C-alpha positions in Angstrom: 8.2 21.2 -6.3 11.2 22.5 -3.7 8.5 21.8 -0.3 8.1 24.2 2.7 9.7 23.2 6.3 8.2 20.4 7.5 6.7 22.8 10.4 5.3 25.2 7.7 3.1 22.6 6.2 -0.3 22.8 6.1 -1.8 19.7 8.4 -3.2 18.0 6.3 0.2 17.5 3.9 1.6 17.1 7.1 -0.6 13.9 7.9 -0.1 12.3 4.3 3.6 12.5 5.1 3.1 10.6 8.2 0.6 8.1 6.7 2.7 5.5 6.7 2.3 4.7 10.1 -1.1 5.4 10.2 -1.6 2.4 7.5 0.5 0.2 9.1 -1.0 0.5 12.6 -4.8 -0.2 10.5 -3.2 -2.8 8.8 -2.1 -4.6 11.4 -5.2 -3.9 13.4 -7.2 -5.5 10.7 -5.5 -8.8 11.2 -5.4 -8.9 14.1 -9.1 -8.7 14.2 -10.2 -10.6 12.1 -7.4 -13.2 12.5 -7.9 -14.1 8.8 -5.3 -16.2 6.5 -6.5 -13.8 3.5 -6.3 -10.6 5.1 -3.0 -11.8 6.5 -2.0 -12.5 3.2 -3.3 -8.7 2.0 -0.6 -7.4 4.6 2.5 -9.7 3.4 1.6 -8.5 -0.2 1.4 -4.7 0.8 4.8 -5.8 2.8 6.4 -7.6 -0.6 5.0 -4.4 -2.7 7.0 -1.7 -0.6 10.3 -4.4 -0.3 10.6 -5.3 -4.0 9.9 -1.6 -4.7 12.7 -0.9 -2.4 14.9 -2.7 -4.0 14.1 -2.0 -7.4 15.0 1.6 -6.5 18.6 0.1 -5.9 18.6 -0.9 -9.4 17.1 2.0 -11.2 19.4 4.4 -8.9 17.3 7.4 -10.0 18.1 10.8 -8.2 15.2 11.9 -5.9 14.6 15.8 -6.2 16.3 18.5 -4.0 14.2 18.9 -1.4 15.3 22.1 0.8 19.0 21.8 -0.6 19.3 18.1 1.2 19.3 15.1 -0.8 17.2 12.3 0.7 19.8 9.1 1.2 17.9 6.9 -0.7 17.2 6.9 -5.0 13.3 8.1 -6.0 12.4 5.7 -9.1 9.8 4.2 -8.3 8.1 5.7 -5.0 8.1 3.2 -2.2 4.8 5.1 -1.7 3.2 5.8 -4.0 3.5 1.5 -4.9 2.3 0.7 -2.1 -0.6 2.9 -1.7 -1.8 1.7 -5.5 -1.1 -1.9 -4.1 -3.8 -0.9 -1.1 -6.1 1.3 -4.1 -6.3 -1.5 -6.3 -5.9 -4.9 -4.2 -8.9 -3.9 -2.1 -11.5 -3.1 -4.4 -10.8 -5.9 -6.2 -10.7 -8.0 -3.4 -13.8 -7.0 -2.3 -15.3 -7.5 -6.0 -14.2 -10.8 -6.2 -13.0 -12.5 -2.6 -16.5 -13.7 -0.5 -16.4 -12.1 2.7 -14.6 -12.7 5.8 -17.1 -13.4 8.7 -16.0 -10.9 10.7 -16.7 -7.7 8.1 -20.2 -8.9 8.3 -21.5 -5.5 7.5 -21.4 -5.1 4.1 -21.5 -1.7 4.2 -17.9 -1.6 5.1 -16.9 -3.9 2.2 -19.1 -1.9 -0.2 -17.8 1.4 0.9 -14.4 0.5 1.8 -12.5 1.3 -1.0 -14.5 4.4 -1.7 -12.8 5.7 1.1 -9.2 4.0 0.4 -8.3 5.0 -3.5 -9.0 8.2 -2.8 -7.1 8.5 0.2 -4.3 6.4 -1.6 -4.2 9.1 -4.5 -4.1 11.6 -2.3 -1.2 10.4 -0.5 0.6 9.4 -4.5 0.6 13.1 -5.0 1.2 14.5 -1.9 4.8 12.6 -2.5 5.9 14.6 -5.2 4.1 17.9 -3.9 6.3 17.7 -0.4 9.6 17.4 -2.5 9.6 14.3 -2.5 9.1 12.4 -5.9 9.3 13.7 -9.3 5.8 13.1 -10.9 7.7 10.2 -13.0 9.1 9.0 -10.0 5.0 8.6 -8.3 3.3 7.1 -12.0 6.7 4.6 -12.0 4.8 3.3 -8.4 1.8 3.6 -8.9 2.3 1.1 -12.3 4.5 -0.9 -9.8 2.2 -1.1 -7.3 -0.7 -1.9 -9.7 1.3 -4.5 -11.9 1.6 -6.3 -7.9 -1.8 -6.1 -6.6 -3.1 -8.0 -9.9 -0.4 -10.4 -9.6 -0.6 -11.5 -5.9 -4.6 -11.4 -5.9 -4.4 -13.6 -9.1 -2.3 -15.9 -6.8 -4.4 -16.1 -3.9 -7.2 -16.8 -6.4 -5.5 -19.4 -7.9 -4.3 -20.6 -4.9 -0.8 -21.0 -6.6 2.1 -22.9 -4.5 -0.9 -23.9 -2.2 -1.1 -19.8 -0.6 -4.6 -20.0 0.2 -4.6 -23.6 1.6 -1.9 -22.6 3.5 -3.5 -19.0 4.9 -6.5 -21.3 5.4 -5.1 -23.7 7.8 -3.2 -21.5 10.0 -6.5 -19.3 10.3 -8.3 -22.3 11.0 -5.0 -22.9 13.5 -5.8 -19.4 15.1 -9.2 -20.0 16.0 -8.6 -23.2 18.4 
């Protein structure tokens, strides 16, 4: 699918094309608001997922689709947007289910309904990568699988406190509260 010029896109598709800035800003705001080691660990996981997807692209070296007769300088498999967004879409519902509610998020409705907002939004972002001509369907599916595996593994590391990550994060959280 060849994407129209950016100024010809519908407003909702333009928004989806720029959501990396929105998602990054919202994540930073939640980390600063909660000052939670667990939330910071989640943010670090999203960042590590995106960076490792970028490194994987360099190994696989699959070209992106041609976009308006121009090639992007990076490779396409797996889609970094799909990896990171799927990380969010998998990690948040699992965290809402398996982890205790943070005191700054004591509104049960927020924890209950967050997955119902994040999962569809992330799905739209993932699909927009193909609609915008940045990736092929196999590239976004590869990114989605990458993000799913990364999210489950990242949460398991937290739950099992492997390498003392939970202990360290909680100690840092206590230091910030002083």
